[in-house]
TIDO-617706 format. One line per 5 residues: number of its first residue (from 1); their letters; for each residue x, y, z of N, C-alpha, C, O. Coordinates in pm, 1 decimal. Layout:
% TIDO-617706
NUM = a = X,Y,Z,X,Y,Z,X,Y,Z,X,Y,Z; ... .
***
This chain:
% TIDO-617706
1 = mfdwl = -248.3,1207.0,-3094.1,-383.1,1172.7,-3047.8,-400.3,1023.0,-3029.2,-471.7,978.8,-2939.1; -335.6,945.6,-3113.5,-356.7,801.8,-3109.4,-238.8,727.8,-3046.3,-223.8,607.4,-3066.7; -155.9,797.6,-2971.0,-42.8,731.3,-2907.8,-88.0,619.1,-2814.9,-19.7,517.4,-2802.7; -203.5,637.1,-2748.9,-248.7,537.5,-2652.4,-294.2,408.0,-2718.0,-314.6,308.3,-2648.8; -310.6,407.3,-2851.6,-354.3,285.7,-2919.2,-241.7,184.5,-2930.6,-266.4,66.8,-2956.8 .
6 = rrrra = -119.5,228.8,-2911.5,-8.1,136.3,-2919.6,18.8,76.6,-2783.3,-14.7,135.4,-2680.5; 79.3,-40.3,-2783.5,112.1,-105.2,-2657.6,207.1,-16.7,-2577.6,306.9,32.2,-2630.5; 176.3,3.0,-2453.5,257.4,86.5,-2368.7,344.3,-0.7,-2280.5,294.4,-92.6,-2215.5; 473.5,26.9,-2277.4,566.5,-48.4,-2194.8,578.5,21.8,-2060.1,640.8,127.3,-2048.3; 518.2,-38.4,-1960.2,517.9,23.6,-1828.4,638.8,-23.2,-1747.9,691.3,-131.6,-1773.5 .
11 = pqppa = 683.4,56.0,-1651.9,792.5,12.4,-1565.6,747.8,-102.1,-1476.4,628.1,-123.4,-1457.0; 843.6,-175.4,-1422.5,810.1,-284.1,-1331.6,738.3,-227.4,-1210.2,774.0,-119.8,-1162.3; 636.5,-298.7,-1159.0,558.4,-244.9,-1048.0,639.0,-243.6,-919.7,727.0,-327.7,-900.7; 610.1,-149.2,-831.6,674.7,-149.0,-701.1,618.3,-259.1,-614.1,526.9,-330.4,-655.6; 671.4,-274.1,-493.8,619.5,-373.5,-400.1,473.0,-344.0,-372.7,428.8,-229.4,-381.6 .
16 = mpasq = 397.8,-449.1,-339.2,255.8,-432.9,-311.8,236.2,-328.8,-202.0,304.8,-334.6,-99.9; 145.4,-235.0,-220.0,128.7,-128.5,-122.0,66.9,-178.5,7.4,-0.9,-281.2,10.4; 91.7,-103.7,114.3,26.8,-135.5,241.0,-123.1,-116.8,226.2,-169.3,-44.2,138.1; -199.8,-183.8,314.2,-345.1,-186.8,298.7,-407.2,-47.9,304.6,-512.7,-25.5,245.2; -342.9,47.5,376.5,-400.7,179.9,388.3,-373.1,267.0,266.8,-432.5,374.0,254.0 .
21 = epltp = -285.2,224.7,177.7,-252.0,303.7,61.0,-352.7,277.9,-51.4,-419.3,174.4,-51.3; -364.7,370.7,-147.6,-460.6,351.2,-257.8,-428.3,226.0,-338.5,-312.5,185.8,-349.3; -531.4,165.6,-394.3,-512.0,47.9,-477.6,-442.6,87.3,-607.5,-463.0,197.2,-658.9; -361.3,-2.6,-659.4,-304.3,18.4,-791.9,-415.0,1.1,-894.8,-518.3,-58.3,-863.9; -395.7,52.1,-1018.2,-498.4,31.0,-1121.3,-532.9,-116.0,-1141.4,-649.8,-149.7,-1160.0 .
26 = mqqya = -431.5,-205.4,-1137.7,-459.2,-347.7,-1156.6,-541.9,-403.1,-1041.2,-633.8,-481.8,-1063.9; -510.9,-363.4,-917.6,-588.6,-411.1,-803.1,-732.9,-361.4,-810.3,-826.7,-435.5,-781.1; -749.4,-234.2,-849.9,-884.2,-179.9,-862.7,-962.7,-254.1,-969.9,-1079.4,-288.0,-950.6; -897.2,-279.3,-1083.7,-964.7,-351.6,-1191.8,-1000.3,-492.0,-1146.0,-1109.6,-540.8,-1174.6; -908.4,-557.8,-1074.9,-934.1,-694.0,-1028.0,-1054.9,-697.8,-936.0,-1137.0,-789.1,-945.1 .
31 = qefma = -1066.5,-599.8,-847.8,-1181.8,-595.3,-757.8,-1311.9,-579.6,-835.9,-1410.1,-648.8,-809.0; -1311.6,-488.2,-932.7,-1431.9,-467.0,-1012.1,-1465.0,-590.2,-1095.6,-1581.9,-625.1,-1112.1; -1361.4,-656.2,-1148.4,-1383.9,-775.8,-1229.2,-1446.2,-886.3,-1145.3,-1540.7,-951.7,-1189.3; -1394.7,-907.5,-1026.2,-1448.1,-1013.4,-940.7,-1589.6,-981.8,-894.7,-1672.6,-1071.8,-881.9; -1617.5,-853.5,-869.6,-1753.6,-814.5,-834.0,-1848.6,-837.5,-951.4,-1961.8,-881.9,-932.3 .
36 = asqwt = -1802.8,-807.3,-1072.4,-1883.7,-831.5,-1192.2,-1907.6,-980.0,-1212.4,-2016.7,-1020.4,-1252.5; -1806.7,-1061.6,-1185.0,-1821.9,-1207.2,-1196.0,-1926.1,-1258.2,-1097.5,-2010.2,-1341.2,-1131.9; -1919.6,-1207.4,-974.2,-2015.1,-1250.9,-872.6,-2156.6,-1208.3,-908.6,-2251.3,-1285.3,-892.1; -2171.2,-1084.6,-958.3,-2304.6,-1039.0,-998.4,-2359.4,-1126.9,-1110.0,-2476.7,-1164.2,-1107.6; -2276.5,-1159.9,-1206.7,-2320.0,-1243.3,-1318.7,-2365.0,-1380.2,-1269.6,-2468.4,-1431.1,-1312.8 .
41 = adqgl = -2287.2,-1440.1,-1178.9,-2324.9,-1570.0,-1122.6,-2455.5,-1559.8,-1044.7,-2537.6,-1651.5,-1048.9; -2475.2,-1449.7,-974.3,-2597.9,-1431.4,-896.6,-2721.8,-1425.5,-985.7,-2833.1,-1449.7,-938.9; -2702.9,-1393.2,-1114.9,-2816.3,-1392.1,-1208.6,-2845.0,-1531.3,-1264.9,-2933.8,-1547.3,-1348.6; -2770.3,-1631.5,-1219.5,-2788.9,-1766.9,-1269.8,-2719.0,-1792.7,-1401.1,-2749.6,-1890.5,-1469.4; -2624.3,-1705.6,-1438.1,-2551.0,-1721.4,-1563.5,-2417.7,-1791.0,-1539.0,-2358.4,-1778.3,-1431.8 .
46 = fvppv = -2371.6,-1864.7,-1640.0,-2242.7,-1932.1,-1626.5,-2129.4,-1829.8,-1625.9,-2124.6,-1739.4,-1709.3; -2039.2,-1846.1,-1530.6,-1923.1,-1758.6,-1521.1,-1798.8,-1846.8,-1513.7,-1790.7,-1933.9,-1427.1; -1701.3,-1825.9,-1603.0,-1576.1,-1901.2,-1593.1,-1508.0,-1873.6,-1459.7,-1537.9,-1772.7,-1395.9; -1417.1,-1960.9,-1415.6,-1348.3,-1939.3,-1287.7,-1283.8,-1801.3,-1280.7,-1229.5,-1752.1,-1379.6; -1290.5,-1739.6,-1163.0,-1233.7,-1606.5,-1143.7,-1081.3,-1614.5,-1151.6,-1020.3,-1711.5,-1106.5 .
51 = qilvn = -1021.1,-1510.5,-1209.9,-876.6,-1506.7,-1224.6,-807.1,-1499.8,-1088.0,-868.9,-1467.7,-986.5; -680.0,-1530.2,-1088.3,-598.1,-1517.1,-968.4,-515.0,-1390.3,-981.4,-449.9,-1368.8,-1083.6; -517.0,-1307.9,-880.5,-443.7,-1181.9,-883.9,-293.6,-1207.7,-887.6,-237.4,-1264.6,-794.0; -229.7,-1166.1,-994.9,-85.7,-1184.8,-1008.9,-23.8,-1053.6,-1056.5,-93.0,-966.0,-1108.6; 107.3,-1041.7,-1037.9,175.8,-917.8,-1075.1,253.5,-929.3,-1204.9,324.7,-836.2,-1242.5 .
56 = kdcvd = 241.3,-1041.3,-1273.8,319.1,-1062.5,-1395.7,224.4,-1083.2,-1513.2,130.3,-1161.9,-1503.7; 248.2,-1014.1,-1622.7,167.3,-1033.0,-1743.0,181.5,-1175.5,-1795.7,286.6,-1237.8,-1780.7; 75.1,-1226.5,-1857.4,82.5,-1359.8,-1918.1,77.5,-1352.2,-2070.3,95.7,-1453.7,-2137.4; 53.1,-1233.0,-2126.0,46.0,-1215.9,-2270.3,185.3,-1184.9,-2325.4,251.0,-1090.4,-2281.7; 228.9,-1265.6,-2421.7,350.6,-1235.7,-2497.2,306.6,-1157.3,-2619.9,251.9,-1214.2,-2714.3 .
61 = wavmt = 330.5,-1026.2,-2618.4,276.0,-942.2,-2724.0,333.7,-974.8,-2860.7,266.0,-957.8,-2962.1; 458.6,-1021.8,-2864.6,518.8,-1058.9,-2992.9,444.6,-1176.5,-3055.6,436.0,-1186.7,-3178.0; 391.4,-1264.5,-2972.6,313.2,-1378.6,-3021.1,169.4,-1337.0,-3049.5,109.9,-1379.2,-3148.7; 114.2,-1253.9,-2961.3,-27.6,-1218.9,-2970.9,-58.5,-1130.0,-3091.0,-164.2,-1144.6,-3152.3; 30.9,-1039.0,-3125.5,2.6,-943.5,-3233.1,-32.8,-1010.7,-3365.7,-137.5,-979.5,-3422.5 .
66 = pvlqr = 50.9,-1102.5,-3417.9,13.3,-1164.0,-3545.9,-112.1,-1250.5,-3536.0,-186.5,-1262.9,-3633.3; -136.0,-1310.2,-3419.9,-257.3,-1390.8,-3401.8,-380.8,-1301.9,-3413.9,-474.8,-1335.8,-3485.8; -381.3,-1190.1,-3345.0,-495.8,-1099.5,-3349.2,-513.7,-1037.8,-3487.0,-626.0,-1023.4,-3535.1; -403.3,-1001.6,-3549.8,-413.2,-944.2,-3684.0,-474.0,-1043.9,-3781.8,-552.3,-1006.8,-3869.2; -437.4,-1169.7,-3766.4,-495.5,-1273.1,-3853.8,-643.8,-1290.8,-3826.0,-722.6,-1307.2,-3919.2 .
71 = ligpy = -683.0,-1287.9,-3698.8,-822.1,-1314.5,-3663.6,-915.8,-1200.0,-3701.8,-1030.9,-1224.0,-3738.3; -868.0,-1076.8,-3693.9,-956.7,-965.4,-3730.9,-942.4,-929.1,-3878.3,-1015.8,-844.1,-3928.8; -848.7,-992.8,-3947.2,-823.6,-961.4,-4086.7,-945.3,-966.6,-4176.7,-961.3,-877.7,-4260.2; -1034.0,-1068.4,-4163.9,-1148.9,-1077.7,-4255.3,-1255.6,-971.0,-4233.8,-1343.8,-955.2,-4318.2; -1249.6,-897.3,-4122.9,-1354.0,-800.8,-4091.8,-1327.8,-665.2,-4157.2,-1213.4,-620.5,-4165.3 .
76 = enqei = -1434.4,-600.4,-4203.6,-1426.2,-462.3,-4250.0,-1425.4,-369.4,-4128.3,-1464.7,-409.5,-4018.7; -1381.0,-246.5,-4148.1,-1374.4,-151.9,-4036.9,-1509.7,-133.7,-3967.5,-1517.5,-132.6,-3844.7; -1616.0,-119.5,-4047.3,-1748.0,-99.1,-3988.2,-1793.6,-221.2,-3908.8,-1863.2,-207.6,-3808.1; -1754.9,-339.1,-3953.4,-1789.5,-460.0,-3878.5,-1718.9,-462.2,-3743.5,-1778.6,-499.7,-3642.6; -1592.6,-422.4,-3741.5,-1517.7,-419.9,-3615.8,-1584.1,-323.8,-3517.7,-1595.0,-353.5,-3398.7 .
81 = arelf = -1628.2,-209.1,-3567.5,-1688.3,-107.8,-3481.0,-1828.1,-145.7,-3435.1,-1865.7,-117.5,-3321.3; -1905.9,-209.5,-3522.5,-2047.0,-233.5,-3492.6,-2076.0,-373.1,-3438.9,-2176.1,-392.5,-3369.9; -1991.2,-469.8,-3468.8,-2017.2,-607.1,-3427.3,-1922.3,-649.8,-3315.9,-1874.1,-763.0,-3314.2; -1896.2,-558.8,-3223.8,-1798.7,-587.9,-3119.5,-1843.0,-701.2,-3027.9,-1758.4,-774.3,-2976.4; -1973.7,-718.0,-3006.0,-2019.4,-825.8,-2919.0,-1990.8,-962.3,-2983.2,-1934.5,-1051.4,-2919.6 .
86 = amntr = -2030.5,-976.9,-3109.4,-2008.8,-1104.2,-3178.5,-1860.1,-1129.8,-3200.6,-1814.2,-1243.0,-3185.4; -1784.6,-1026.7,-3236.2,-1642.2,-1044.7,-3263.3,-1568.0,-1094.6,-3140.0,-1489.0,-1188.6,-3148.9; -1592.8,-1032.6,-3025.8,-1523.4,-1074.0,-2904.6,-1568.1,-1212.0,-2857.7,-1488.9,-1287.3,-2801.1; -1694.1,-1245.2,-2881.1,-1741.0,-1379.4,-2846.9,-1666.8,-1484.2,-2928.9,-1630.9,-1589.9,-2876.9; -1643.6,-1455.4,-3056.6,-1565.5,-1546.5,-3141.0,-1420.1,-1556.8,-3095.0,-1360.0,-1664.2,-3099.4 .
91 = lvpql = -1364.6,-1444.1,-3050.8,-1222.8,-1440.8,-3019.1,-1186.2,-1526.5,-2898.5,-1074.9,-1578.8,-2892.8; -1276.4,-1542.3,-2802.4,-1242.8,-1616.9,-2680.7,-1192.6,-1757.9,-2712.8,-1081.5,-1791.7,-2671.8; -1268.6,-1842.1,-2784.1,-1216.1,-1976.3,-2816.1,-1102.4,-1972.6,-2917.0,-1012.6,-2056.6,-2911.5; -1104.7,-1876.4,-3009.2,-998.4,-1868.6,-3109.2,-863.7,-1837.1,-3044.9,-762.0,-1896.3,-3081.1; -862.8,-1745.5,-2951.0,-737.8,-1710.5,-2883.9,-690.3,-1822.4,-2792.2,-570.2,-1844.4,-2777.2 .
96 = yeatg = -784.0,-1892.3,-2731.6,-743.6,-2005.2,-2646.8,-677.0,-2113.3,-2731.2,-575.2,-2170.3,-2692.0; -735.2,-2140.6,-2846.9,-676.5,-2241.3,-2936.7,-539.0,-2196.6,-2985.8,-448.0,-2278.5,-2998.0; -523.6,-2067.9,-3013.9,-398.8,-2018.0,-3072.3,-288.7,-1994.7,-2969.4,-170.6,-2010.8,-3000.3; -326.4,-1956.6,-2847.0,-225.5,-1916.9,-2747.8,-231.4,-1994.2,-2616.8,-136.6,-1990.3,-2538.4; -342.2,-2064.9,-2592.3,-357.5,-2136.3,-2465.8,-399.1,-2046.7,-2350.2,-403.4,-2092.5,-2236.0 .
101 = ipfrl = -429.9,-1920.4,-2376.8,-468.7,-1827.8,-2270.5,-621.4,-1819.3,-2262.4,-686.2,-1785.1,-2361.4; -679.6,-1849.8,-2146.6,-826.5,-1844.7,-2133.2,-876.1,-1703.6,-2103.1,-902.8,-1669.0,-1988.0; -887.9,-1623.2,-2207.7,-940.8,-1488.6,-2189.2,-1087.5,-1494.1,-2148.4,-1159.7,-1586.8,-2185.1; -1130.8,-1394.2,-2072.3,-1270.2,-1383.8,-2030.0,-1335.4,-1264.9,-2099.3,-1285.5,-1152.6,-2092.1; -1445.9,-1290.2,-2165.5,-1521.7,-1182.4,-2227.4,-1577.6,-1094.1,-2116.5,-1639.5,-1143.7,-2022.4 .
106 = tigwf = -1556.0,-964.5,-2127.7,-1589.0,-871.5,-2020.1,-1676.3,-758.5,-2074.3,-1644.3,-697.0,-2176.0; -1787.5,-732.3,-2004.6,-1880.9,-627.2,-2043.2,-1870.2,-514.4,-1942.2,-1854.6,-539.0,-1822.6; -1878.3,-391.0,-1989.7,-1873.2,-279.7,-1896.9,-1864.9,-146.2,-1967.0,-1920.2,-129.0,-2075.6; -1795.2,-50.3,-1904.9,-1778.9,83.5,-1960.4,-1633.9,126.8,-1939.2,-1556.2,56.7,-1874.4; -1598.6,242.4,-1994.2,-1460.0,286.2,-1984.1,-1453.4,438.6,-1988.3,-1549.0,506.1,-2026.4 .
111 = disge = -1337.6,490.3,-1948.0,-1312.3,632.2,-1970.4,-1172.4,649.4,-2026.7,-1080.0,575.5,-1992.8; -1158.9,749.0,-2113.8,-1031.1,782.9,-2175.9,-989.4,919.3,-2124.0,-1049.7,1021.0,-2158.1; -886.1,920.4,-2041.6,-836.5,1046.2,-1984.2,-949.8,1125.7,-1919.8,-956.3,1247.9,-1933.4; -1038.7,1056.0,-1849.8,-1147.0,1122.2,-1778.7,-1274.7,1139.8,-1858.1,-1376.1,1180.8,-1801.7; -1273.3,1110.0,-1987.9,-1394.4,1120.5,-2069.8,-1467.0,986.0,-2067.5,-1416.3,886.0,-2118.3 .
116 = ihyqh = -1586.3,985.1,-2007.9,-1658.1,860.7,-1980.1,-1742.9,818.3,-2099.5,-1805.6,901.3,-2165.4; -1743.9,687.2,-2126.4,-1821.5,630.6,-2237.1,-1898.5,506.7,-2188.9,-1842.3,419.6,-2122.5; -2026.4,500.4,-2222.8,-2112.7,384.6,-2196.5,-2132.5,356.4,-2047.0,-2157.2,241.7,-2009.7; -2122.3,456.3,-1962.4,-2134.2,429.2,-1819.0,-2273.2,374.9,-1786.0,-2374.2,424.7,-1835.8; -2276.5,272.9,-1702.0,-2402.2,210.9,-1661.0,-2378.1,133.6,-1531.4,-2264.7,121.7,-1484.9 .
121 = dqall = -2485.5,82.0,-1474.7,-2472.4,-1.3,-1355.8,-2546.6,-132.0,-1378.1,-2602.6,-155.8,-1485.2; -2546.3,-217.5,-1274.1,-2612.0,-347.1,-1290.1,-2763.8,-335.9,-1301.7,-2829.1,-429.0,-1348.8; -2820.5,-223.2,-1259.3,-2964.8,-206.1,-1274.7,-3003.3,-210.2,-1422.4,-3104.7,-269.9,-1458.5; -2923.4,-147.4,-1507.3,-2949.8,-153.0,-1651.2,-2932.1,-295.0,-1702.5,-3012.2,-341.9,-1783.3; -2828.9,-363.7,-1656.9,-2805.8,-500.7,-1703.0,-2921.7,-592.5,-1663.4,-2961.1,-680.5,-1740.0 .
126 = ekllq = -2975.4,-571.4,-1544.2,-3089.7,-652.1,-1500.0,-3209.9,-627.4,-1589.6,-3282.6,-720.8,-1623.8; -3231.1,-501.5,-1627.9,-3342.8,-470.5,-1717.7,-3323.6,-536.6,-1853.9,-3419.6,-584.2,-1914.4; -3199.4,-539.4,-1901.8,-3171.7,-605.2,-2029.7,-3200.0,-754.6,-2020.1,-3256.2,-813.6,-2112.5; -3161.3,-815.5,-1908.7,-3188.7,-958.4,-1889.7,-3339.0,-985.8,-1884.6,-3386.0,-1089.3,-1931.8; -3413.0,-892.1,-1826.8,-3558.2,-908.8,-1812.6,-3634.7,-866.6,-1936.3,-3757.5,-874.3,-1939.9 .
131 = kdssv = -3560.8,-821.0,-2039.9,-3623.5,-770.7,-2162.9,-3721.7,-657.5,-2132.0,-3829.7,-649.4,-2190.5; -3682.4,-571.4,-2040.1,-3765.8,-459.4,-1997.0,-3785.5,-362.7,-2113.9,-3688.7,-310.9,-2169.5; -3910.9,-339.2,-2150.2,-3941.3,-254.7,-2266.0,-3910.3,-107.0,-2241.9,-3910.7,-27.5,-2335.9; -3883.4,-70.2,-2116.5,-3851.2,69.9,-2087.8,-3710.1,106.7,-2131.1,-3676.0,224.8,-2137.0; -3627.5,6.5,-2161.4,-3490.8,31.6,-2205.4,-3490.8,52.9,-2356.7,-3529.4,-36.1,-2432.4 .
136 = dtsrg = -3447.8,169.8,-2399.6,-3443.5,202.3,-2541.7,-3312.9,149.5,-2601.9,-3205.1,201.1,-2572.5; -3323.4,47.5,-2685.5,-3205.3,-10.6,-2750.5,-3201.8,21.9,-2900.0,-3126.3,-39.5,-2975.4; -3283.9,118.9,-2942.6,-3292.3,148.6,-3085.3,-3161.5,206.2,-3140.1,-3134.9,197.4,-3260.0; -3080.4,265.0,-3052.4,-2952.1,321.4,-3096.1,-2834.0,241.5,-3041.1,-2722.2,292.1,-3030.9; -2860.8,117.1,-3006.3,-2755.3,31.4,-2953.8,-2775.1,4.7,-2806.3,-2865.0,60.0,-2743.0 .
141 = lglhv = -2689.1,-81.8,-2751.8,-2705.6,-125.4,-2614.0,-2636.5,-34.1,-2512.9,-2667.5,-40.5,-2394.0; -2545.0,49.3,-2557.0,-2475.9,135.8,-2462.9,-2382.9,60.4,-2371.0,-2361.4,100.5,-2256.6; -2327.1,-49.6,-2421.0,-2230.7,-129.3,-2345.6,-2104.4,-143.9,-2428.9,-2108.5,-136.3,-2551.7; -1992.1,-164.9,-2361.0,-1868.6,-197.0,-2431.8,-1825.9,-337.2,-2390.8,-1871.0,-390.3,-2289.3; -1738.1,-396.4,-2471.5,-1692.0,-532.3,-2442.4,-1545.4,-544.2,-2480.0,-1499.8,-484.8,-2577.6 .
146 = wltsp = -1472.5,-621.7,-2401.1,-1329.4,-643.2,-2424.7,-1291.2,-778.8,-2365.1,-1377.5,-851.2,-2315.6; -1162.9,-813.3,-2369.5,-1115.2,-940.9,-2318.0,-1019.8,-917.7,-2201.5,-936.0,-827.7,-2205.2; -1033.9,-1001.5,-2096.6,-948.2,-993.8,-1978.7,-868.6,-1123.1,-1966.9,-924.8,-1232.2,-1976.1; -736.9,-1110.8,-1946.5,-650.8,-1228.2,-1931.8,-652.7,-1277.0,-1787.0,-703.4,-1206.8,-1699.5; -598.1,-1396.3,-1760.0,-589.5,-1444.0,-1621.2,-504.1,-1354.2,-1532.1,-512.6,-1363.2,-1409.7 .
151 = afeii = -421.9,-1267.7,-1591.6,-339.9,-1173.9,-1514.5,-402.0,-1034.7,-1512.0,-335.9,-937.8,-1474.9; -528.9,-1024.5,-1551.2,-601.2,-898.4,-1555.2,-542.2,-798.5,-1653.9,-554.2,-677.5,-1634.6; -479.0,-848.3,-1758.9,-445.5,-763.2,-1872.7,-572.0,-744.5,-1956.3,-666.4,-822.8,-1946.3; -572.4,-640.4,-2038.3,-689.6,-610.1,-2120.3,-648.4,-605.1,-2266.3,-547.4,-544.1,-2301.4; -728.2,-670.2,-2351.9,-713.8,-659.2,-2496.3,-846.5,-609.1,-2552.7,-952.2,-667.2,-2528.2 .
156 = dvclp = -838.6,-500.9,-2628.2,-958.0,-441.5,-2688.6,-932.7,-426.5,-2838.8,-853.8,-342.2,-2881.6; -1000.6,-509.2,-2917.1,-977.8,-508.7,-3062.3,-1071.3,-412.4,-3135.2,-1058.0,-393.0,-3256.0; -1165.8,-351.9,-3062.9,-1266.6,-268.1,-3128.1,-1251.4,-119.3,-3100.7,-1279.9,-38.2,-3188.7; -1207.6,-81.3,-2982.0,-1203.4,59.4,-2945.8,-1119.7,145.1,-3041.4,-1165.5,252.9,-3079.1; -999.3,103.0,-3082.5,-922.6,188.1,-3174.8,-997.4,218.4,-3304.8,-991.1,330.3,-3355.7 .
161 = tival = -1067.8,118.9,-3357.9,-1141.3,141.1,-3481.6,-1263.2,229.1,-3458.1,-1296.1,312.6,-3542.3; -1330.6,211.6,-3344.8,-1444.1,297.6,-3311.4,-1399.9,443.5,-3305.6,-1464.9,531.3,-3362.3; -1288.1,468.7,-3236.0,-1235.9,604.2,-3224.3,-1196.5,658.9,-3361.2,-1225.7,774.1,-3393.3; -1129.9,575.6,-3441.8,-1083.2,620.4,-3574.0,-1199.9,660.0,-3663.4,-1192.7,761.7,-3732.3; -1307.1,581.6,-3663.5,-1420.2,611.9,-3749.8,-1498.1,733.6,-3699.9,-1544.4,815.2,-3779.6 .
166 = rskqp = -1512.4,745.4,-3568.3,-1585.2,860.3,-3514.5,-1509.6,990.5,-3538.2,-1570.9,1096.0,-3554.6; -1377.9,983.4,-3539.9,-1297.0,1103.1,-3561.7,-1264.6,1124.7,-3709.2,-1188.0,1213.8,-3745.9; -1325.8,1039.4,-3793.4,-1306.3,1048.2,-3939.1,-1158.1,1036.8,-3977.1,-1106.9,1111.0,-4060.9; -1092.7,942.1,-3912.8,-952.9,911.6,-3943.5,-938.3,760.6,-3966.1,-872.8,691.7,-3887.9; -1000.0,709.8,-4073.9,-1001.3,564.9,-4096.4,-862.4,505.0,-4109.8,-845.3,384.4,-4092.3 .
171 = enarg = -762.2,587.9,-4140.8,-625.9,535.1,-4151.6,-574.5,483.9,-4016.8,-478.2,407.4,-4012.3; -638.5,525.9,-3907.1,-597.3,479.7,-3774.2,-679.1,360.4,-3725.7,-663.1,316.7,-3611.7; -766.6,307.3,-3811.2,-849.3,192.7,-3773.9,-766.2,64.8,-3769.2,-651.7,61.6,-3814.3; -826.0,-40.0,-3714.0,-770.3,-175.4,-3708.9,-654.0,-187.0,-3610.5,-578.0,-283.7,-3614.9; -640.3,-89.5,-3522.8,-542.1,-103.6,-3416.3,-593.5,-198.7,-3309.1,-711.6,-233.5,-3307.2 .
176 = ifyls = -505.0,-240.0,-3220.8,-541.2,-328.6,-3110.7,-485.6,-266.8,-2983.1,-365.3,-242.5,-2972.4; -572.7,-241.7,-2887.1,-528.9,-182.0,-2761.9,-498.3,-290.8,-2661.2,-581.7,-377.1,-2633.9; -377.3,-286.1,-2606.0,-335.3,-380.3,-2502.4,-295.3,-301.2,-2378.6,-219.8,-204.4,-2387.4; -346.2,-342.9,-2263.6,-313.6,-277.1,-2138.2,-249.7,-377.9,-2044.5,-314.1,-473.1,-2000.3; -122.5,-356.3,-2014.6,-50.2,-439.9,-1919.1,-107.0,-421.2,-1779.1,-157.1,-313.7,-1746.1 .
181 = nqdph = -99.4,-526.1,-1696.1,-144.1,-508.9,-1557.7,-40.8,-431.6,-1475.6,-63.2,-402.7,-1358.0; 72.1,-398.5,-1538.0,177.7,-326.8,-1467.9,176.2,-176.4,-1495.7,259.5,-103.3,-1442.2; 83.6,-129.9,-1577.5,79.3,11.2,-1613.0,23.6,92.0,-1494.8,-92.6,74.1,-1458.2; 104.3,180.4,-1434.8,56.1,254.7,-1317.0,-36.7,370.3,-1351.9,-108.3,420.2,-1265.1; -36.5,413.6,-1478.5,-117.5,528.9,-1517.8,-184.7,503.0,-1652.7,-150.2,568.0,-1751.4 .
186 = pivty = -280.3,409.0,-1659.0,-344.8,379.9,-1787.3,-426.9,497.6,-1837.1,-499.9,560.3,-1760.4; -414.7,527.5,-1966.2,-493.4,635.8,-2025.1,-639.3,593.9,-2038.7,-730.0,675.1,-2020.9; -661.0,466.2,-2070.6,-796.7,411.4,-2076.9,-820.1,329.6,-1950.2,-742.8,239.1,-1918.9; -926.5,361.8,-1877.9,-961.4,288.5,-1756.5,-1090.2,211.3,-1781.9,-1192.4,269.9,-1817.3; -1084.8,78.9,-1763.5,-1199.2,-7.6,-1790.0,-1270.0,-43.6,-1659.3,-1206.7,-62.0,-1555.4 .
191 = hptav = -1403.5,-53.2,-1667.5,-1485.2,-82.7,-1549.9,-1579.5,-199.9,-1582.7,-1683.3,-178.7,-1645.5; -1545.5,-321.8,-1541.6,-1631.2,-437.6,-1569.7,-1761.4,-432.5,-1490.1,-1763.4,-390.5,-1374.4; -1870.0,-475.9,-1554.1,-1998.0,-487.4,-1484.3,-2058.9,-626.3,-1498.7,-2143.5,-664.5,-1418.0; -2017.6,-702.9,-1600.0,-2064.2,-840.5,-1619.1,-1953.9,-917.9,-1690.7,-1868.2,-859.8,-1757.3; -1958.0,-1051.0,-1675.4,-1851.4,-1134.2,-1731.3,-1912.1,-1256.1,-1800.1,-2003.7,-1319.0,-1747.1 .
196 = geefl = -1860.6,-1288.9,-1918.7,-1898.1,-1413.2,-1984.5,-1995.3,-1396.2,-2099.1,-2073.3,-1301.2,-2105.1; -1987.5,-1492.6,-2190.5,-2066.8,-1485.5,-2312.0,-2215.9,-1507.0,-2288.4,-2297.8,-1454.7,-2364.0; -2253.1,-1583.4,-2184.4,-2394.2,-1615.7,-2166.0,-2479.0,-1490.4,-2144.8,-2594.9,-1485.9,-2186.1; -2421.9,-1389.9,-2081.2,-2497.6,-1265.6,-2063.1,-2537.4,-1207.5,-2197.8,-2651.7,-1165.3,-2215.6; -2443.4,-1204.9,-2294.3,-2473.6,-1148.3,-2425.4,-2577.0,-1232.3,-2499.7,-2662.3,-1177.9,-2569.8 .
201 = yriga = -2569.9,-1364.9,-2484.7,-2671.4,-1450.0,-2547.3,-2808.6,-1424.1,-2486.1,-2908.3,-1416.0,-2557.9; -2813.9,-1411.0,-2353.3,-2941.5,-1395.1,-2284.8,-3010.6,-1264.0,-2320.4,-3133.5,-1259.0,-2325.7; -2934.2,-1158.2,-2344.7,-2997.3,-1030.1,-2377.5,-3018.1,-1014.3,-2527.8,-3069.0,-911.7,-2573.1; -2979.0,-1115.8,-2605.5,-3000.6,-1110.9,-2750.2,-2898.7,-1030.9,-2826.0,-2923.9,-990.5,-2939.5; -2779.9,-1006.0,-2764.3,-2676.8,-929.0,-2834.3,-2600.3,-1013.5,-2934.3,-2546.7,-960.2,-3031.5 .
206 = vfgie = -2593.9,-1144.0,-2912.8,-2531.4,-1236.2,-3006.6,-2621.3,-1358.8,-3020.2,-2697.9,-1393.4,-2930.2; -2609.0,-1422.5,-3135.9,-2687.6,-1543.1,-3161.9,-2590.3,-1654.1,-3197.8,-2482.3,-1662.2,-3139.2; -2626.0,-1739.9,-3293.1,-2533.0,-1842.7,-3335.7,-2406.5,-1779.1,-3391.6,-2414.1,-1694.1,-3480.3; -2291.9,-1818.6,-3341.4,-2166.8,-1755.2,-3379.8,-2089.0,-1843.1,-3476.2,-2065.1,-1961.0,-3450.0; -2050.4,-1784.0,-3587.0,-1961.8,-1851.0,-3682.2,-1852.2,-1752.6,-3720.6,-1877.5,-1633.0,-3735.2 .
211 = apg = -1731.3,-1803.1,-3736.6,-1621.1,-1717.5,-3779.5,-1646.7,-1670.3,-3921.9,-1703.7,-1744.3,-4002.1; -1605.5,-1547.9,-3954.5,-1629.7,-1496.9,-4090.7,-1554.9,-1578.2,-4193.5,-1443.2,-1623.6,-4168.6; -1615.8,-1596.6,-4308.2,-1551.8,-1674.6,-4414.3,-1458.9,-1591.6,-4495.2,-1396.7,-1642.0,-4588.8 .
***
């Protein structure tokens, strides 16, 4: 059940497809990411420079694994599952300092093998920005958050623990999901709708951020 939580080694990608052929998962994600970046900028929010579409991963997983394990080490399982907005906001500068990779905080929804979670559109995000009282946030925001590398790789430090706790299998918590941009058949498909920390600050999802002591 939890095989997808481990890093998957995908085969090398084939040559870039002709324009009439379907987009690869990485190309599709890149398009959605850039559209999310543009939407965020159109709201007057700061957006880091858009990534450049490349076919080579920039994350060295042997280096990244101990860094991430050290950074999430102080958190309890429930904190990882419930404080995903604040945790990922902290991770952006921490990972840049540790690895030199400028990850982009990414907001959106995802599906696991066709099972959709937190699906929404920019209309909901606009209501959140406007503090629209018609949006019921009493049970949470209904958004997910993860990190995107300059090569459109994905790192998700919260989803494995969320799944483990919901399935009452805490022994599977504290995993880290990494998705190579070369994976032709990702089990988890991510759909960006907004980019950058300022969106989370503006909607009140995070406040002053300090690393856990």
